[in-house]
C-alpha positions as CSV (number, residue, x, y, z in Angstrom):
1,X,82.3,95.1,103.7
2,X,81.4,97.3,106.6
3,X,78.7,95.9,108.8
4,X,77.3,98.7,110.9
5,X,75.0,97.8,113.7
6,X,72.1,100.2,114.1
7,X,69.3,100.4,116.7
8,X,66.4,98.6,118.3
9,X,62.8,98.4,117.0
10,X,59.3,97.9,118.4
11,X,56.7,95.3,117.3
12,X,53.1,96.1,116.3
13,X,50.9,93.1,115.4
14,X,49.1,93.5,112.1
15,X,45.3,93.2,111.9
16,X,42.9,92.1,109.3
17,X,42.6,89.0,107.1
18,X,45.6,89.4,104.9
19,X,49.0,88.7,106.6
20,X,51.4,91.6,106.8
21,X,55.1,91.0,107.0
22,X,56.8,94.4,106.8
23,X,59.2,96.4,109.0
24,X,60.1,100.1,108.6
25,X,62.3,102.6,110.3
26,X,65.8,104.2,110.3
27,X,68.6,102.1,108.9
28,X,71.5,104.6,109.5
29,X,71.4,108.0,111.2
30,X,73.6,110.6,109.5
31,X,76.5,112.5,111.2
32,X,76.4,110.1,114.2
33,X,79.6,108.2,115.1
34,X,79.5,104.4,115.6
35,X,81.8,101.4,115.7
36,X,81.5,98.8,112.9
37,X,82.1,95.1,113.1
38,X,85.9,95.4,112.4
39,X,86.3,98.0,115.2
40,X,86.6,101.0,112.8
41,X,84.9,104.2,113.9
42,X,82.7,105.6,111.1
43,X,80.3,108.4,110.3
44,X,77.8,108.4,107.5
45,X,77.3,111.7,105.7
46,X,73.8,112.7,104.4
47,X,73.1,111.1,101.0
48,X,75.8,108.5,101.4
49,X,73.4,105.6,100.9
50,X,71.6,105.1,97.5
51,X,67.8,105.2,97.1
52,X,67.9,103.6,93.7
53,X,69.4,100.5,92.2
54,X,69.2,96.9,93.3
55,X,67.3,96.5,96.5
56,X,69.3,95.4,99.6
57,X,68.5,91.9,100.8
58,X,67.2,91.2,104.4
59,X,69.4,88.7,106.3
60,X,69.7,87.3,109.7
61,X,73.0,88.2,111.5
62,X,74.7,89.3,108.2
63,X,74.6,85.7,107.0
64,X,73.9,85.5,103.3
65,X,72.8,81.9,103.8
66,X,70.0,83.1,106.0
67,X,67.9,85.4,103.8
68,X,64.5,86.4,105.2
69,X,63.3,89.2,102.9
70,X,64.1,92.3,100.9
71,X,64.2,96.1,101.4
72,X,61.2,97.4,99.4
73,X,61.5,101.2,100.0
74,X,64.3,103.6,100.7
75,X,63.8,107.3,101.7
76,X,66.7,109.6,102.2
77,X,66.2,112.4,104.8
78,X,68.5,114.9,106.4
79,X,68.5,112.8,109.6
80,X,69.2,109.4,108.1
81,X,68.2,106.7,105.7
82,X,64.6,105.5,106.2
83,X,63.5,102.1,104.9
84,X,60.7,99.5,104.6
85,X,61.3,95.8,104.2
86,X,59.2,92.8,103.5
87,X,59.9,89.5,105.3
88,X,59.4,86.4,103.2
89,X,56.7,83.8,104.1
90,X,59.3,81.0,104.9
91,X,60.1,79.1,108.0
92,X,63.1,81.3,108.5
93,X,61.0,84.4,108.0
94,X,58.5,83.1,110.5
95,X,61.3,82.5,113.0
96,X,62.4,86.0,112.5
97,X,59.0,87.4,113.2
98,X,58.5,85.2,116.3
99,X,61.9,86.4,117.7
100,X,60.9,89.9,117.0
101,X,57.6,89.4,118.8
102,X,59.2,88.0,121.9
103,X,62.0,90.6,121.9
104,X,64.9,88.2,121.2
105,X,65.7,90.2,118.0
106,X,64.9,93.9,118.3
107,X,67.5,95.7,116.2
108,X,68.8,96.1,112.6
109,X,72.3,96.4,111.0
110,X,73.4,97.5,107.6
111,X,76.1,96.0,105.4
112,X,77.8,98.4,102.9
113,X,80.8,98.7,100.7
114,X,82.3,102.2,100.9
115,X,82.8,103.8,97.5
116,X,84.0,107.3,98.6
117,X,85.5,107.9,102.1
118,X,88.3,109.5,104.0
119,X,89.7,109.6,107.5
120,X,89.7,112.5,110.0
121,X,92.5,113.2,112.4
122,X,91.0,110.8,115.0
123,X,91.1,107.9,112.6
124,X,87.3,108.0,112.0
125,X,86.2,106.9,108.6
126,X,83.9,109.5,107.0
127,X,81.7,107.8,104.4
128,X,80.5,110.0,101.6
129,X,79.1,107.3,99.3
130,X,78.6,103.5,99.7
131,X,76.9,100.6,98.0
132,X,74.2,99.3,100.3
133,X,74.2,95.5,99.9
134,X,72.1,94.2,102.8
135,X,70.1,94.8,105.9
136,X,70.2,92.3,108.8
137,X,68.2,91.6,111.9
138,X,70.6,91.4,114.9
139,X,70.3,91.3,118.7
140,X,72.9,94.0,119.6
141,X,73.0,97.6,118.4
142,X,75.4,100.5,118.5
143,X,73.2,103.5,117.5
144,X,70.5,102.9,120.1
145,X,67.3,104.8,119.7
146,X,68.8,107.0,117.0
147,X,68.5,104.2,114.4
148,X,65.5,102.0,115.0
149,X,62.7,100.2,113.3
150,X,59.7,102.4,114.0
151,X,57.0,99.8,113.1
152,X,56.7,96.1,112.4
153,X,53.5,94.9,110.8
154,X,53.6,91.2,111.4
155,X,51.0,88.4,111.3
156,X,52.1,84.9,110.9
157,X,49.9,81.9,110.6
158,X,49.9,79.8,113.8
159,X,47.5,78.0,116.0
160,X,46.4,80.2,119.0
161,X,47.7,78.9,122.4
162,X,45.1,77.1,124.5
163,X,45.3,77.9,128.2
164,X,43.3,75.7,130.7
165,X,43.1,76.6,134.4
166,X,43.8,74.0,137.1
167,X,44.5,71.2,134.6
168,X,47.6,69.6,133.4
169,X,48.7,70.9,130.0
170,X,49.5,68.0,127.7
171,X,51.9,69.0,124.9
172,X,50.9,68.5,121.3
173,X,52.3,65.3,119.6
174,X,52.0,66.7,116.1
175,X,52.6,70.1,114.6
176,X,49.4,71.7,113.5
177,X,49.2,74.1,110.5
178,X,49.7,77.7,111.5
179,X,46.8,80.1,111.2
180,X,46.1,83.8,111.9
181,X,46.7,84.9,115.5
182,X,43.5,85.8,117.2
183,X,42.9,87.2,120.7
184,X,41.5,84.5,123.1
185,X,37.9,85.1,124.4
186,X,38.9,84.6,128.0
187,X,42.1,85.9,129.5
188,X,43.8,83.8,132.2
189,X,46.8,84.3,134.4
190,X,49.0,81.4,135.3
191,X,50.4,81.7,138.9
192,X,54.2,81.8,139.1
193,X,56.5,81.0,142.0
194,X,57.5,83.9,144.1
195,X,61.0,85.3,143.6
196,X,63.0,85.7,146.9
197,X,65.9,88.0,147.5
198,X,69.3,86.3,147.1
199,X,72.9,87.3,148.1
200,X,74.8,89.0,145.3
201,X,76.8,86.5,143.3
202,X,80.6,86.8,143.2
203,X,81.9,88.2,139.9
204,X,83.4,85.6,137.6
205,X,86.1,86.6,135.2
206,X,84.8,86.6,131.6
207,X,86.2,84.1,129.0
208,X,88.2,85.3,126.1
209,X,85.2,84.9,123.9
210,X,83.0,87.0,126.2
211,X,85.7,89.7,126.4
212,X,85.9,89.8,122.5
213,X,82.2,90.1,122.3
214,X,82.2,93.0,124.7
215,X,85.1,94.6,122.7
216,X,83.0,94.5,119.5
217,X,80.0,96.0,121.3
218,X,82.1,98.8,122.7
219,X,80.7,101.7,124.6
220,X,79.5,101.2,128.2
221,X,79.5,97.4,127.8
222,X,83.2,97.2,127.1
223,X,84.0,99.9,129.8
224,X,82.0,98.0,132.4
225,X,83.6,94.6,131.8
226,X,87.1,96.2,131.9
227,X,86.1,97.9,135.2
228,X,84.8,94.7,136.7
229,X,88.0,92.7,135.7
230,X,90.1,95.4,137.3
231,X,88.1,95.4,140.5
232,X,88.2,91.6,140.7
233,X,91.9,91.3,140.2
234,X,92.5,94.1,142.8
235,X,90.3,92.3,145.4
236,X,91.9,88.9,144.8
237,X,95.5,90.1,144.2
238,X,96.0,86.9,142.2
239,X,99.6,86.0,141.5
240,X,100.4,85.5,137.8
241,X,101.3,81.9,136.8
242,X,103.1,80.7,133.7
243,X,101.5,82.0,130.5
244,X,101.9,80.8,126.9
245,X,101.6,82.8,123.7
246,X,103.4,85.5,121.7
247,X,102.4,88.4,123.9
248,X,102.8,87.8,127.6
249,X,102.3,89.9,130.7
250,X,106.1,90.4,130.8
251,X,105.8,92.1,127.4
252,X,103.3,94.7,128.7
253,X,104.4,95.5,132.3
254,X,103.2,99.1,132.0
255,X,99.6,97.8,131.6
256,X,99.4,95.7,134.8
257,X,97.2,97.1,137.6
258,X,99.8,99.6,138.9
259,X,99.7,103.4,139.0
260,X,99.8,104.8,135.5
261,X,100.4,108.4,134.3
262,X,98.2,108.4,131.3
263,X,97.4,106.7,128.0
264,X,100.0,104.7,126.0
265,X,102.6,106.8,124.3
266,X,102.1,106.5,120.5
267,X,105.2,106.9,118.4
268,X,103.5,106.3,115.1
269,X,100.9,108.4,113.4
270,X,98.5,106.1,111.7
271,X,97.6,108.2,108.7
272,X,97.6,107.5,104.9
273,X,98.5,110.7,103.0
274,X,98.8,109.1,99.6
275,X,95.6,107.0,100.0
276,X,93.7,110.0,101.3
277,X,94.7,112.0,98.3
278,X,93.9,109.2,95.8
279,X,90.6,108.2,97.5
280,X,90.0,104.5,98.2
281,X,87.6,102.9,95.7
282,X,85.4,99.9,96.2
283,X,86.1,96.8,94.1
284,X,83.7,96.8,91.1
285,X,83.1,93.1,91.5
286,X,82.2,93.4,95.2
287,X,85.4,91.6,96.1
288,X,84.2,88.2,94.8
289,X,87.2,87.4,92.6
290,X,90.9,87.3,92.7
291,X,91.3,89.7,89.8
292,X,89.1,92.2,88.0
293,X,89.1,94.0,84.6
294,X,89.6,97.8,84.3
295,X,88.9,98.8,80.7
296,X,90.8,101.7,79.1
297,X,90.6,103.3,75.6
298,X,93.8,102.8,73.6
299,X,92.3,104.2,70.3
300,X,89.6,106.8,70.1
301,X,87.1,107.4,67.3
302,X,87.8,110.3,65.0
303,X,86.0,113.3,63.6
304,X,87.4,115.4,60.7
305,X,86.2,117.8,58.0
306,X,84.4,116.2,55.1
307,X,86.4,116.6,51.9
308,X,83.3,117.3,49.8
309,X,79.6,116.5,49.7
310,X,78.9,112.8,49.9
311,X,82.6,112.3,50.6
312,X,83.6,109.6,53.1
313,X,83.4,110.7,56.8
314,X,86.3,110.1,59.1
315,X,86.1,106.6,60.5
316,X,88.3,105.1,63.2
317,X,87.5,102.1,65.2
318,X,87.6,102.5,69.0
319,X,90.0,100.1,70.7
320,X,89.4,99.2,74.3
321,X,92.0,97.4,76.4
322,X,91.0,94.9,79.1
323,X,93.4,95.5,81.9
324,X,93.5,92.7,84.5
325,X,94.2,94.0,88.0
326,X,95.1,91.6,90.8
327,X,94.5,92.0,94.5
328,X,97.2,92.1,97.2
329,X,96.4,90.7,100.6
330,X,97.8,92.8,103.5
331,X,97.6,90.9,106.9
332,X,99.1,90.8,110.3
333,X,98.5,88.6,113.4
334,X,99.3,88.5,117.1
335,X,98.7,85.9,119.8
336,X,97.9,87.0,123.4
337,X,97.9,85.0,126.6
338,X,94.6,85.0,128.5
339,X,96.5,86.5,131.4
340,X,97.4,89.5,129.2
341,X,93.8,89.9,128.2
342,X,92.3,89.6,131.7
343,X,94.9,91.2,134.0
344,X,96.0,94.3,132.3
345,X,94.7,97.9,132.7
346,X,94.2,99.6,130.3
347,X,93.3,96.5,128.4
348,X,96.3,95.1,126.5
349,X,94.1,93.6,123.8
350,X,92.4,96.8,122.8
351,X,95.8,98.6,122.5
352,X,97.3,95.8,120.5
353,X,94.4,95.5,118.1
354,X,94.5,99.3,117.6
355,X,98.2,99.0,116.7
356,X,97.5,96.0,114.4
357,X,94.9,98.1,112.5
358,X,97.2,101.1,112.4
359,X,100.0,99.0,110.9
360,X,97.6,97.9,108.2
361,X,97.0,101.5,107.4
362,X,100.7,102.2,107.1
363,X,101.3,99.0,104.9
364,X,98.4,99.9,102.5
365,X,99.7,103.5,102.2
366,X,103.2,102.3,101.6
367,X,102.0,100.0,98.8
368,X,100.2,102.9,97.2
369,X,103.2,105.1,97.4
370,X,105.6,102.6,96.0
371,X,103.3,101.7,93.0
372,X,102.7,105.4,92.3
373,X,106.4,106.1,92.1
374,X,107.0,103.0,89.9
375,X,104.3,104.1,87.5
376,X,105.7,107.7,87.1
377,X,107.5,108.8,83.9
378,X,110.3,111.3,84.0
379,X,109.7,114.9,83.1
380,X,113.1,116.4,84.0
381,X,116.0,116.6,86.4
382,X,116.1,119.2,89.1
383,X,119.6,120.6,89.9
384,X,118.5,122.2,93.2
385,X,118.1,125.7,91.9
386,X,114.8,127.8,92.0
387,X,114.9,128.4,88.2
388,X,115.4,124.7,87.4
389,X,112.6,123.7,89.7
390,X,110.2,126.1,88.0
391,X,111.2,124.6,84.6
392,X,110.8,121.0,85.8
393,X,107.4,121.6,87.3
394,X,106.1,123.5,84.3
395,X,107.5,120.8,82.0
396,X,105.6,118.2,84.0
397,X,102.4,120.2,83.8
398,X,102.8,120.5,80.0
399,X,103.4,116.7,79.6
400,X,100.2,116.0,81.6
401,X,98.1,118.5,79.7
402,X,99.3,117.9,76.1
403,X,96.7,116.1,74.1
404,X,94.4,115.5,77.1
405,X,93.2,118.9,78.3
406,X,93.5,117.8,81.9
407,X,95.6,119.8,84.4
408,X,97.6,118.4,87.4
409,X,96.2,118.7,90.9
410,X,98.8,117.2,93.3
411,X,102.5,117.2,94.1
412,X,103.7,114.1,96.0
413,X,107.0,114.4,97.8
414,X,109.2,112.6,100.4
415,X,110.0,114.5,103.6
416,X,113.5,115.4,102.5
417,X,112.2,117.1,99.3
418,X,109.6,118.9,101.4
419,X,112.5,120.2,103.5
420,X,114.3,121.4,100.4
421,X,111.3,123.2,99.0
422,X,110.8,125.0,102.3
423,X,114.4,126.3,102.4
424,X,114.4,127.7,98.8
425,X,115.0,131.5,98.6
426,X,115.3,134.0,95.8
427,X,118.3,136.3,95.3
428,X,117.1,138.7,98.0
429,X,116.7,135.9,100.6
430,X,112.9,135.8,100.5
431,X,111.3,132.3,100.8
432,X,110.2,131.1,97.4
433,X,107.2,129.4,99.0
434,X,105.9,131.7,101.8
435,X,103.1,130.5,104.0
436,X,100.0,131.8,102.3
437,X,97.6,128.9,103.1
438,X,97.5,125.2,103.6
439,X,99.9,123.3,101.4
440,X,102.1,124.5,98.6
441,X,100.1,127.6,97.6
442,X,102.2,130.2,96.0
443,X,105.5,131.7,94.9
444,X,106.6,135.1,96.2
445,X,106.6,136.8,92.8
446,X,103.7,134.9,91.0
447,X,101.4,135.2,94.0
448,X,98.6,132.9,95.1
449,X,98.0,131.4,91.7
450,X,96.5,128.0,91.0
451,X,97.3,125.0,88.7
452,X,93.6,124.7,87.7
453,X,94.3,126.5,84.5
454,X,97.2,126.9,82.1
455,X,97.6,130.6,83.1
456,X,98.1,129.5,86.7
457,X,101.1,128.4,88.6
458,X,101.7,124.6,88.8
459,X,103.5,125.4,92.1
460,X,100.1,125.9,93.6
461,X,99.5,122.2,93.5
462,X,98.2,120.5,96.6
463,X,101.3,119.2,98.4
464,X,101.2,115.6,99.9
465,X,104.2,114.7,102.1
466,X,104.5,111.0,102.9
467,X,107.4,109.3,104.7
468,X,106.6,106.1,102.8
469,X,108.2,107.5,99.7
470,X,111.8,106.8,98.9
471,X,114.1,109.8,99.4
472,X,114.3,112.4,96.6
473,X,110.7,111.7,95.4
474,X,108.7,114.3,93.6
475,X,105.7,113.3,91.6
476,X,103.2,115.6,89.8
477,X,99.9,114.1,88.7
478,X,96.1,114.4,88.7
479,X,94.1,112.4,91.2
480,X,91.0,112.6,93.4
481,X,88.8,114.3,90.8
482,X,86.9,111.3,89.4
483,X,87.3,112.5,85.8
484,X,90.8,112.2,84.4
485,X,92.3,110.5,87.5
486,X,95.7,109.1,86.5
487,X,96.2,106.7,89.3
488,X,93.6,104.6,91.1
489,X,93.6,102.8,94.5
490,X,91.1,100.0,95.4
491,X,90.5,98.6,98.8
492,X,88.3,96.1,100.7
493,X,89.0,96.0,104.5
494,X,88.0,92.6,105.7
495,X,88.7,93.3,109.4
496,X,89.4,91.2,112.4
497,X,89.5,87.5,112.8
498,X,90.2,85.6,116.1
499,X,90.4,82.1,117.4
500,X,91.0,80.7,120.9
501,X,94.0,78.4,121.5
502,X,93.0,76.3,124.5
503,X,96.2,74.2,124.5
504,X,98.3,77.3,125.4
505,X,95.6,79.5,127.0
506,X,95.9,82.1,124.3
507,X,94.0,83.9,121.6
508,X,95.3,84.5,118.1
509,X,93.9,87.5,116.2
510,X,94.6,88.8,112.7
511,X,93.6,91.8,110.7
512,X,93.6,91.8,106.9
513,X,92.3,93.5,103.8
514,X,92.7,93.5,100.0
515,X,94.3,96.4,98.0
516,X,95.0,97.1,94.4
517,X,96.5,100.0,92.4
518,X,96.1,100.9,88.7
519,X,98.0,103.4,86.6
520,X,95.0,104.4,84.5
521,X,96.7,107.2,82.5
522,X,100.5,106.6,82.8
523,X,101.4,109.7,80.7
524,X,99.8,111.9,83.4
525,X,102.0,110.6,86.2
526,X,105.2,112.6,86.0
527,X,108.3,112.5,88.3
528,X,111.1,115.0,88.7
529,X,114.4,113.4,89.7
530,X,117.4,115.2,91.3
531,X,120.8,115.6,89.8
C-alpha cells in the first residue's frame, strides 16, 4: 500500500447545541509530484481515486488499530480529490479533535493500493487508478497547502477551563464529564516569564533515527539536515574511528567530504520494460493472504440453431477453473555504519537506498520476463531469413486469433534478437524495418500497417526489448489491454524497513515487495525459436 502524506488543515469550532465532528478538504491534488512513505516519487492523475464503493476509514498515523472515523463524501475535481469525513464520538476521536485544536495534528494522508500505474523516465510512479482504502490524520505533510483540510467542524463535550486571577490553581482530583465548550464570560491573561536572548546553541549531530525521519520527509527538511551535518564535520574535522557494519566509510570513499565532480555515476538503468508493458495489477485480496484465486473459463456455454419448433435448445454447462496463485517475496537488505550515514556527502544512505529500490525493480522485471517465456507455446522456428520471419510472425498471430477473435499487440525480444531484426535487409539491401516511428512499426513493402486487424501487418506490433530475457527470445502475445490479456502481473510494494543496531553502531535497512504472475490464456502466448 502507498501511504501518501498530503497537507495541513485549519480548525473552526462548531457552534450550536448539536456536536459536529466533521472535517473536509483536499485529500490528494492531481498532477503534483510527491514522495510516499517508501520513498517512491508519485503523481496522481485526475480521476485516479474512486468516488463510489466502500468508504475509506479514518485512522491515526495509518494505524488500523487506531480508527477515529470514516470518509462520508468524495468529490472528484480537475484539481484533486475533495472529501468530508466524520470523526467518531470515542475517546480516541476526542483525542484527535483536541490535537487538531491545539495544532499538534494539522495534516492528512491517504492510503491507496495502485491498480493501474506506470513509471516515467525519472522513475516517478504515474498512478492512473487506485483503490482508496483509508485516510489518516498525521503531523507531517508533503503536499503543503496544495492538499489541505479546508474546514473542521468540531465540538467535543468537556468542562470549560476555570481561570482564577492571583490565586493558586488546585488541580481536579476526579475527571468530570465533558460538556459543550462555551466561551468564558470574563477573559483573563496569565502573566508569563519574560524570554531573554540566548547564545546560539552548537549544532548536535542527528541520531540515525532522526536522519531516517528527515529522509522520509524529504524536500527542504532532508536538504537542511544534510547541509548541517556537512558544515559540522567540516568545522570539527573529526577523524574517523573504527566502524562496524556491512557498508563502511572505506566502501564509499568518493562520498566523504572531499571535492566531487558531480552526482554518482549510474551504470544500471532501473527500468522495467516487461512490467511496464504488462501493467502491474493490485492484488484482489488487498494482499492479506499468501495465495489468491484467479478464475478462468474452461468450458463456455453454447448456442446453436434449433432443430425444429419445441426442439431442445443447445445446452452446455459452463465450467470455471479456480487457479491458485502464490506470491513471491522479493527483498534485499544492507547494513550501514553510523559514520557512513553521518560523514558522507552526498549522503551515502540515500544513494544506497535508491540502489536497493532499483535492484528491486530489476528483480521484479526479471521474474516477469522469465515466467512469460516459460508460459509461451512455440509457433515456429526462424531460420534467420526475412521470408521465414514473416511466416513465423504470421503463424503466431493466427495461433493467437484462432477461435478467440483477439489480435496480438506486443513482440517481446532479447537485445540480441533486436539487433538481428534491425540488420535484416531485402534483396536490394533496403532495411526490412526502416525507422518510421517508435518501436517496430513497419516493413518497407507493406508500409506502416498495424496488427490491430487481420488485414494488417503483425510486424507492426509494439516492440519491447528487455535484457532480462534469455538470448534468442522472441514472444508474441496480447497484453496491457484489459480485455483478452494473455499474461498478468500482480504486485504489492511494501517498501522500506529499518532497525538500529546499537552494539555495532549500525543501521540495517531492507526493501521488499510481493509479486505474482499468471498465464491467463496460455494459447495466446506464442514464442518463435531460432534454428
